[in-house]
C-alpha positions in Angstrom: 26.4 0.6 12.0 24.4 -3.0 12.5 21.1 -3.5 11.7 19.0 -6.1 12.9 15.9 -7.0 10.5 12.9 -8.9 12.0 9.9 -10.4 9.8 7.1 -12.9 9.6 7.9 -15.4 7.3 5.8 -14.5 4.7 6.9 -13.7 1.0 4.7 -10.3 1.0 6.7 -9.2 4.0 10.3 -10.4 3.5 10.4 -9.4 -0.2 9.9 -5.7 0.2 12.8 -5.7 2.5 15.7 -7.6 0.5 16.4 -4.4 -1.5 16.6 -2.2 1.6 19.0 -4.7 3.1 21.2 -4.8 -0.1 21.2 -1.1 0.0 22.4 -0.9 3.5 25.1 -3.5 2.9 26.3 -1.3 -0.3 26.5 1.8 2.0 29.0 -0.5 4.2 26.7 -1.3 7.1 26.1 -4.8 8.6 22.6 -6.7 8.6 21.4 -9.5 10.6 17.8 -11.0 9.6 15.7 -13.2 11.6 12.7 -15.1 9.9 12.2 -18.8 9.1 14.5 -20.7 7.7 13.1 -20.9 3.9 13.8 -17.4 3.4 17.6 -18.1 4.0 18.8 -18.0 0.3 17.3 -14.6 -0.7 18.1 -13.1 2.5 22.1 -14.3 2.2 21.9 -13.1 -1.5 21.0 -9.5 -0.5 24.0 -9.5 1.7 22.7 -10.3 5.3 23.9 -12.8 7.9 20.6 -14.9 8.3 19.5 -16.4 11.5 16.5 -18.9 11.6 13.9 -17.6 13.9 10.4 -19.0 14.2 8.8 -21.6 12.0 7.5 -21.1 8.3 3.8 -19.8 9.0 2.7 -21.2 6.1 3.3 -24.9 7.1 1.1 -23.8 10.1 -2.0 -23.5 7.7 -3.9 -27.0 7.8 -4.9 -28.4 4.5 -8.4 -26.5 4.0 -9.3 -27.4 0.5 -9.7 -24.3 -2.1 -11.7 -21.4 -1.1 -12.3 -19.3 1.9 -15.4 -20.9 4.2 -12.9 -22.7 6.5 -10.3 -19.7 7.0 -12.4 -18.5 10.4 -12.2 -22.2 11.8 -8.4 -22.3 11.2 -7.2 -19.1 12.3 -7.6 -19.9 16.1 -5.6 -23.4 16.0 -3.3 -21.5 13.9 -2.6 -18.6 16.2 -2.3 -21.3 19.0 0.7 -22.7 17.1 2.1 -19.2 16.3 2.2 -18.4 20.2 3.6 -21.9 20.9 6.3 -20.9 18.4 6.9 -17.2 20.0 7.5 -18.7 23.4 10.3 -21.1 21.8 11.8 -18.7 19.7 11.7 -15.2 21.7 13.8 -15.7 24.1 16.6 -17.2 21.4 16.0 -13.9 19.5 16.5 -11.9 22.5 19.6 -13.6 23.6 20.9 -13.3 20.0 20.3 -9.4 20.1 22.3 -9.2 23.3 25.4 -11.1 22.1 25.6 -8.7 18.8 23.8 -5.7 19.8 22.5 -3.7 16.6 22.2 -0.1 16.3 18.7 -0.6 15.4 15.9 -3.3 15.2 14.1 -2.9 11.8 11.0 -5.2 12.2 8.1 -6.0 10.3 4.9 -4.3 11.7 3.1 -7.5 11.7 5.8 -9.5 14.1 4.6 -10.5 17.1 8.4 -10.2 18.3 9.7 -7.3 16.7 8.7 -4.3 18.9 9.1 -6.3 21.7 12.7 -7.8 21.3 13.8 -4.2 20.6 12.1 -3.0 23.9 13.8 -5.5 26.0 17.2 -5.2 24.6 16.6 -1.3 24.8 17.5 -1.1 21.1 16.0 1.9 18.8 13.0 0.2 17.0 12.0 1.1 13.5 8.8 -0.5 12.0 8.5 -1.9 8.3 5.1 -1.2 6.7 4.4 -3.3 3.8 0.8 -2.3 3.7 -1.3 0.7 4.7 0.6 2.7 7.8 -1.8 3.3 10.8 -1.7 6.5 13.0 -4.0 8.4 15.5 -6.3 9.2 12.6 -6.3 6.1 10.3 -6.6 2.2 11.0 -6.6 -0.4 8.7 -9.6 -1.7 10.4 -11.7 1.0 8.9 -10.9 -0.6 5.3 -11.9 -4.4 6.5 -15.6 -6.0 5.9 -17.6 -4.3 8.6 -19.0 -7.5 9.9 -16.2 -10.2 10.4 -17.7 -13.7 11.0 -18.0 -14.6 14.6 -15.4 -17.3 14.7 -12.5 -14.4 13.5 -13.7 -12.3 16.1 -13.2 -15.1 18.9 -9.6 -15.5 17.5 -8.5 -12.4 17.0 -10.1 -11.5 20.8 -8.4 -14.9 21.8 -5.0 -13.9 20.5 -5.0 -10.5 21.7 -5.3 -11.6 25.2 -2.4 -14.3 24.5 -0.6 -11.3 23.2 -1.2 -9.1 26.2 -0.2 -11.8 28.5 2.9 -12.8 26.8 4.2 -9.3 26.8 3.6 -8.8 30.6 5.4 -12.0 31.0 8.3 -10.5 29.3 8.0 -7.0 31.0 7.3 -5.4 27.9 4.5 -3.5 26.2 2.4 -5.6 23.7 2.4 -4.7 19.8 0.4 -2.0 18.3 -0.5 -3.7 14.8 -3.8 -1.8 14.0 -3.9 1.3 16.0 -1.4 3.9 16.1 2.3 4.0 15.0 3.8 0.8 15.5 7.4 2.3 16.4 8.9 5.8 16.8 9.6 5.9 13.1 8.0 3.9 10.3 9.1 3.0 6.8 6.1 2.2 4.6 6.4 0.7 1.2 3.6 2.4 -0.5 3.6 5.9 -1.8 1.7 8.3 0.3 -0.5 8.9 -2.8 -1.8 4.9 -2.2 -2.5 5.6 1.4 -5.8 6.6 2.8 -5.9 9.9 4.8 -2.1 10.1 3.5 -2.3 14.0 4.3 -2.7 13.0 8.3 0.8 11.1 8.4 3.8 13.5 9.9 7.4 13.1 9.8 7.3 9.8 12.1 6.6 8.1 8.6 8.5 7.8 5.2 6.9 6.7 2.5 9.3 5.0 0.2 7.0 3.0 -2.3 8.0 -0.8 -3.3 11.6 -1.4 -3.1 12.0 -3.9 -5.7 16.1 -3.7 -6.1 17.6 -6.7 -7.9 15.2 -9.4 -6.8 15.0 -12.1 -9.2 18.0 -10.8 -11.2 19.2 -14.4 -11.9 15.7 -15.2 -13.2 15.4 -15.9 -16.7 11.8 -15.2 -18.6 10.5 -13.5 -21.5 7.2 -12.8 -23.4 7.3 -13.7 -27.4 4.9 -13.1 -29.9 2.6 -10.0 -30.8 -0.3 -10.9 -28.5 -0.4 -8.8 -25.5 0.1 -10.3 -22.3 -2.3 -11.1 -19.4 -0.5 -12.1 -16.4 -2.6 -14.4 -13.6 -1.6 -14.9 -9.8 -3.3 -15.3 -6.8 -0.2 -15.0 -4.8 2.2 -17.4 -2.6 -0.2 -18.6 0.3 -2.1 -21.7 0.2 -5.2 -19.7 -0.2 -4.1 -19.6 -4.1 -5.5 -23.0 -4.4 -8.4 -22.2 -6.6 -8.4 -24.9 -9.3 -11.9 -23.9 -10.4 -10.8 -20.3 -11.1 -7.8 -21.4 -13.0 -9.8 -23.5 -15.3 -12.3 -20.7 -15.8 -9.4 -18.6 -17.1 -8.4 -21.1 -19.3 -12.1 -21.0 -20.7 -12.2 -17.3 -20.8 -8.8 -16.6 -22.5 -7.8 -19.7 -24.1 -7.4 -19.3 -28.1 -8.0 -15.7 -27.6 -6.2 -12.3 -28.3 -4.1 -12.8 -25.3 -0.9 -14.4 -24.3 -1.6 -15.6 -20.8 1.3 -16.7 -17.9 -0.6 -18.2 -15.2 0.9 -18.9 -11.6 -1.3 -21.6 -9.9 1.2 -22.1 -7.0 2.4 -25.1 -5.1 -1.0 -26.3 -4.2 -2.3 -26.7 -7.7 -1.0 -29.4 -10.0 -0.9 -28.0 -13.4 -1.9 -31.1 -14.9 -5.1 -31.6 -13.0 -6.4 -28.4 -14.8 -7.1 -30.2 -17.8 -5.6 -29.5 -21.5 -4.0 -26.2 -21.4 -4.5 -23.9 -24.5 -1.9 -23.0 -26.8 -1.7 -19.2 -25.7 -1.1 -20.2 -22.0 1.8 -21.2 -20.2 1.0 -22.4 -16.7 3.4 -22.7 -14.0 3.8 -22.8 -10.1 5.4 -19.5 -9.8 6.6 -17.2 -12.4 9.6 -14.5 -11.7 6.9 -11.8 -11.2 9.1 -8.7 -11.7 10.0 -9.8 -15.1 6.6 -10.9 -16.1 5.2 -7.6 -15.0 7.7 -5.6 -17.1 5.8 -7.4 -20.3 2.2 -7.4 -19.1 -0.5 -5.4 -20.3 -3.0 -6.5 -17.8 -2.7 -8.2 -14.3 -5.5 -10.5 -12.7 -4.2 -10.4 -9.2 -5.1 -11.7 -5.4 -4.7 -7.7 -4.9 -2.0 -8.6 -2.2 -0.2 -5.3 -1.3 3.2 -6.4 -2.7 1.8 -7.4 -5.9 -0.5 -4.5 -6.2 2.8 -2.0 -5.7 4.9 -3.9 -8.1 2.1 -3.9 -10.7 1.8 -0.1 -10.4 5.7 0.1 -10.4 5.7 -1.3 -13.9 2.4 0.6 -14.8 0.3 -2.4 -15.2 -3.8 -2.0 -14.5 -5.3 -4.7 -12.3 -8.4 -6.5 -12.3 -8.5 -7.6 -8.7 -9.7 -11.0 -7.4 -9.3 -10.9 -3.7 -8.7 -14.1 -1.4 -8.6 -12.3 2.1 -10.5 -9.1 3.7 -7.0 -7.2 3.4 -6.9 -7.9 -0.2 -10.8 -6.9 -0.4 -9.5 -3.4 1.0 -6.7 -3.2 -1.3 -9.2 -4.1 -4.4 -11.7 -1.5 -3.4 -8.5 1.0 -3.0 -7.7 0.1 -6.8 -11.2 0.7 -7.8 -11.5 4.1 -5.8 -8.2 5.5 -7.3 -9.6 4.2 -10.9 -6.5 1.8 -10.9 -8.6 -1.2 -12.0 -11.8 -3.1 -11.4 -12.7 -5.6 -8.5 -14.2 -8.9 -9.6 -16.5 -10.5 -6.8 -16.8 -14.7 -6.5 -20.4 -14.7 -6.6 -20.5 -12.8 -10.2 -17.6 -14.8 -11.6 -18.0 -16.4 -14.9 -15.6 -16.7 -17.8 -17.5 -13.9 -19.7 -17.2 -11.6 -16.8 -13.2 -12.6 -16.6 -13.0 -11.7 -20.2 -15.3 -8.5 -20.3 -13.6 -7.3 -17.0 -9.7 -7.6 -18.6 -10.6 -6.3 -21.9 -12.5 -3.5 -19.8 -9.3 -2.4 -18.2 -7.2 -3.0 -21.1 -9.2 -0.5 -23.4 -10.1 1.9 -20.5 -8.1 5.2 -21.2 -9.0 6.6 -17.9 -7.5 3.8 -16.1 -4.4 3.9 -18.2 -4.0 7.4 -17.4 -4.6 6.9 -13.4 -1.9 3.7 -13.6 0.6 5.8 -15.5 0.2 8.9 -12.8 0.2 6.5 -10.0 3.3 4.7 -11.4 5.0 7.8 -11.6 4.3 8.5 -7.3 5.4 5.0 -6.6 8.7 5.5 -8.5 9.4 9.2 -6.9 8.7 7.7 -3.5 12.4 6.7 -3.8 12.1 2.8 -2.9 15.4 1.2 -1.2 17.6 4.4 -1.3 15.1 6.6 0.2 14.5 3.8 2.9 18.1 3.3 3.6 18.6 7.3 3.9 15.6 7.7 6.1 16.9 4.8 8.5 20.5 6.6 8.5 19.1 10.2 9.1 16.7 9.0 11.8 19.5 7.6 13.9 21.6 10.2 13.4 19.4 12.9 14.7 17.1 11.0 17.2 
């Protein structure tokens, strides 16, 4: 069979699909993949035919400096550029799907174009959900902060109107991103045990957990030395530019009981952080899967992809979320006894040290993480996802 994958151009959305692509190709299927050009190498390595579609969303974020205060003001200009990009890229995407029709369109649930392209070309649609699933009983809206800032409300309201207008122009339905199932069949990259109200999700949903596969198979990294390893990363988006936080980490853990691997992202110059303690390794990015194999604690932004990869390797977490959806996952980690959450207002070097030491030495958290790690691995990953896709297409 031939499958077309469509994803928003973000690592937390593309990465979970790569092992699924590789597994489908291994089984003899053909995969074409549509997203921004900067993901071409990883997608082609997984075995798919890459097609550039749309801009890199990270390039649409203006330089806003560290921290979150300006995020609401930036959202509406960014969404305007996203829709300008959509108007240019969507007709090309539809034409490519018509020229080489797939047996199914597998689209990231947060794409604007995925479900509309499937409907416009009359191809079966499968949603790929790297975070919480939504159905008639549960919406991720219930996990987000109760009172979003007025500028965020204005941005989402305006973007919603643009989306409805664009879908009407194309003669299709507007995507359902937050309310109800986004597609007739849905692959969810978390285990059911992590999903709020997981018991309410029926056969339209297949919870396969993280699909780590062979990603970073060519990367090299190892932990040497007798000290336990602390991994620190705030993700891959420009919001990870937090130099004060990284300096605080060096003050908290420098010359202490930990070896520290700290990823500061492309937005922060490691040289601007001051002297690096001898027990620290500071890089823009690390091969995260390799580091997590060795890590004892993960100090993380609580992005869902990072959270699932940590649970896969049985690593407890201290969460320092940077966005509302990450705050929701940080709270979920705390609810399930898988780690602790740090609030920005309470952040000090001693608070960091106490949180990491507390998580590391808490036997209850260790037991809970071990249990969730088992659930993550038993969910089946890429093999379960590929089998579910094949089965659904054969029996529909």
